[in-house]
N, C-alpha and C positions, 0 to 999 in steps of 0.2 A: 499519402497520409503522413503527417509529421509525428515525431516521437515526443512523448512528454518529457519535460525537463525537471531535473532535480537540482535544488540550489547548489551553487558552487561551494564546496567545503575546502577551506584552506588547510595546509598542513598543521597549523596551530588550531587545535580543537577548541572551539569557543562556543560549543553548543550547551544550552541549558537543558533541563529536563523536558520542558515543553517542546523545544526544537527537536529533541531526540524522538519524542513521541510522534511528532508530525512527520519526521523522516521515516519512522517505522510504518506509519499508516501509508505514506507514499510508496514505500517498497511493496507493501501488500497490494496496493492498487496497480502498480506496475506488473507484478506477477499475475494479477487477474487479467490484465490486458494481454500479457503474453499467452496465457492459457486460451483466451478467446481467439487469438490469432492462430494458435495450433488447431483449435476446433474448426475454424474457417478453412484452414489448409486441408484438413481431413475431408471436409465437405467438397472442396474443389477437386481433390484427388478422386473422390468417388464419382463426381460428375464426369470427369475426364475418362475414367474407367468405363462408365456406362455408355459414353459416346462412341467408344471404340468397338462396341458390340462384341464382347467376348463370346467365344463359342463353346468353351469347355466349362463344366461345372466346377472343376478344380480352380479355375481363375476366380470365380465368384467366392469360393471358400477361402482362398488365399487372401483376397482383398478383405473379406469379412474378418478373418483372423487378425490381419494387420490393423484394421480400424479398431477392433475390440481391444487389442493390446494398448493402442494409443489412448483410447478412452479410459481404460482402467488406470493408466498412469496419470492422466489428467484428474480423475476422481481422487486418487491418492494425494495428489498435490493440493487439490481443493480442500481436502480434509485437514491437511497440515496448515493451510492458510487460515482456515476457520479457527484452529487452535491458537495460531499466532495472533489473529485479530482479537480473540477473547482475552489473551494476556495483555495486549496493548491497551485494550479498553479498560481493563482493571487497573493498569498503571495510570491511565488518564484520569480515572475516577479518584485515585488517591492523590493526585497532584493538584496544586493550586496554580493556575496559569492566569496571568493578567497581561495587559497590554503594555505594562511598564510605566503607566502614568499614575499619578497620585490622586487619590479621591478628594484631597483637600483643595483642589482647583488652583494650586500654586504651580505655575508653568515651569518653575525652576526645579521642581522635584521630579526626578526620573529614577525609577527603581527597577531592580531585577524582578523576577517572578516570585515576589513575596507579598505578604499582606502589607498594604500601605501603612496602616496604623502602627505596625511594628517598626517601620523604617523612618517615618516622617516626623520631624521635630514639631510640626504643627499639632500633632495629636499628643505628643509627650509633654508639651507645655501646659496642658490643661490641668 
């Protein structure tokens, strides 16, 4: 399985608000992937434990306690991710993100993530 890629960020920070929001969403997604891998590892650990046919009830109790602790930690992390996601979504709703092209259909106009009518001379000449 290959790992997901995050865009290469140069030492010169040239991220606008929209890029930052996208990176925050990517970081949340990567954390979700890591939590899913932890859950999968716990399942595999339990399968291996059951294949060994433990003989003592203490072995079962120790395994149960270990898995419960891991699941509690994962649930706590999941709750924090939900809070982080809610904050990022509220930031995204407050932002105006465009693709950097001008609505006036003039191919020479390229703008940052702002309203085109505020930046474009085509709209200001009217």
